[in-house]
C-alpha positions in Angstrom: 32.6 45.2 46.0 30.3 47.3 48.4 32.0 48.9 51.4 31.2 47.6 54.8 32.7 50.5 56.7 30.4 52.9 58.5 30.2 56.6 58.0 31.4 58.5 61.1 29.2 60.9 63.1 31.7 63.6 62.1 30.9 63.0 58.4 27.2 63.0 59.1 27.5 66.2 61.1 29.4 67.9 58.3 26.8 66.8 55.8 24.1 68.2 58.0 25.9 71.6 58.2 26.4 71.7 54.5 22.7 71.0 53.9 21.6 73.6 56.4 23.9 76.2 54.8 22.1 75.5 51.5 18.6 75.6 52.9 16.4 78.7 53.1 16.9 80.4 56.4 19.7 78.0 57.2 17.3 75.5 58.7 15.7 72.1 58.0 13.5 69.6 59.7 15.0 66.3 60.7 12.9 64.7 57.9 14.4 67.0 55.3 17.9 66.3 56.5 17.4 62.6 56.2 15.9 63.1 52.7 19.0 65.0 51.6 21.9 63.4 53.3 22.3 60.5 50.7 23.0 63.3 48.1 25.8 64.7 50.2 27.6 61.5 51.4 28.2 57.9 50.2 26.4 55.5 52.5 27.6 51.9 52.7 25.6 48.7 53.1 26.6 48.8 56.8 25.1 52.3 57.2 21.8 51.1 55.7 21.3 48.3 58.2 18.2 48.7 60.4 18.9 50.1 63.9 18.3 47.7 66.7 17.4 50.5 69.1 15.3 52.6 66.8 12.8 50.5 64.7 12.1 51.9 61.3 15.4 53.7 61.1 18.7 52.8 59.4 21.9 53.2 61.3 22.9 56.4 59.5 19.4 57.9 60.3 20.1 57.2 64.0 23.4 59.1 63.7 21.4 62.1 62.4 19.1 62.0 65.4 22.1 61.5 67.7 23.0 65.1 66.9 20.1 66.3 69.0 20.1 63.5 71.6 23.8 63.8 72.3 23.9 67.6 72.1 25.8 68.0 75.4 28.6 65.8 74.2 32.0 67.4 73.5 32.5 67.6 69.7 28.8 67.6 69.0 27.9 70.4 66.5 25.2 71.8 68.8 27.5 71.8 71.8 30.2 73.4 69.7 27.9 76.2 68.6 27.8 75.3 64.9 24.1 74.4 64.9 21.1 75.1 67.1 17.9 73.3 67.7 14.7 74.7 66.3 11.2 73.3 66.4 11.4 70.0 64.5 14.9 70.5 63.2 18.2 72.3 63.2 19.6 75.7 62.0 23.2 76.5 61.2 24.8 79.4 63.1 27.3 81.9 61.7 30.0 79.9 63.5 28.8 76.8 61.6 28.9 78.6 58.3 32.4 79.7 59.0 33.4 76.2 60.1 32.5 74.5 56.8 34.0 77.1 54.6 37.0 75.8 52.6 
């Protein structure tokens, strides 16, 4: 039976950092992140529902964009210094690389 629970923003953020750590130069566009995230996490049917506030995006894709739109929020990976904004995307910092190490 498919899961109806949603992926957390923390899980999405961790997947983003893992992707960035694997990408050349430690950076990726938002489009590239959205392309790769399904390979890093398991998305439920509830995650794949269309967003009511962002047409043409599924809820999990909205969570990816929330990283940049909520950058000033405590606990956000940009605010915490793990990731920085670059033109069209994100780049992992040394602190971010250290944070995701086992």
